[in-house]
C-alpha positions, 0 to 999 in steps of 0.5 A: 107734784101740785102744779096748778094752771093759772091765767093772768087777766089779759087771758079772761077775755079768751075764755075756757074753751075746755074746762077739763084741760084749761086750755086758753086761746093762742097769744095768751100771757098766762102763768103756771104755779109749780110747788117744789118740797125742800129737798125733794127732785121733782120732774118738771117742764117748761109750759109757756113761752117767756121770750128767752127760756133760759134757766136764769129767767124761768128759775132765777128765783130759786132759793140758792143752792137749788140744782137743775139736771137737764138731760143732753141725751145720754145723761144729765148735765147739772147746774147750781143755782148761786147768788148770781144765777146758774152758770152757763145760763142753759136753754129750757125750750117749751116743752122741754122736761128737766129736774129740780131740786129746791134748796127750801120750800118753794113755788116757782112761777112761770110766766109767758106765752102759751104756744103756738106762735102767731099765725098757726094753731099747732105746736110740735114736739119732734121725737126721735126713734128709739131714743129717750126724750125728756119732754112735757106738754107744749100746751099748759094743759092737764088731763089723761095720756089717752085725751086726744083732740083740740086743746088736749094732750094728744100724745096717743094719737101721735106715737107709734105703738110699742113707744113707752113713757117713763112718770116720775113717782118721786123716787123712780119711774113708772112705765107705760107702753102705748097699744092700739088701745092707748096707754093702759090705765091712762095716767094723769098728768098736770101742766109743767109735768116732765117725763121720758118718752122713747117713741118706737120710730121717729114721731111728731107729737103735735098738739093743737090749740083752738 
């Protein structure tokens, strides 16, 4: 899954605070390009707040007959793109993951504001105890799972030990378990990537933007 974070002209005045993570100051409008090869299931996530965060606003330009699978807590609810959009127009909040299968080669562009909202510099994804949650980084950044600190993934410091993460490999999932030293192998992630988390106890995944 090739996903590249690009920032619009308005973002350039903020400056880069981390050349590796590619995170920018709050209240900046930017975009994330996500390549979707024809017919391949891709597990992605909404990395930016576009104001409505609905399927038709985020994915309305997908080719007709493309499908989206949204996690409902125990399974997936499917939606198919038609000439009038996605029936039911489900919401896809920032930091939530979902499967998409494009009917033809396509690059989807997410456009919106970098979270957090005005008045704060933290963003939180609540994780229930023992249940699978399909999520993604609330900040549109790239790096590794064990990254911690401001402008980083920060999952390692937020998750309890013995929590698990499932990363999509194109045909199935590769699992990683959180230990006292972090995730073995320190897998990489990209802006707009989705994945499953099963937290050992209720936790808040907190990311801080400087």
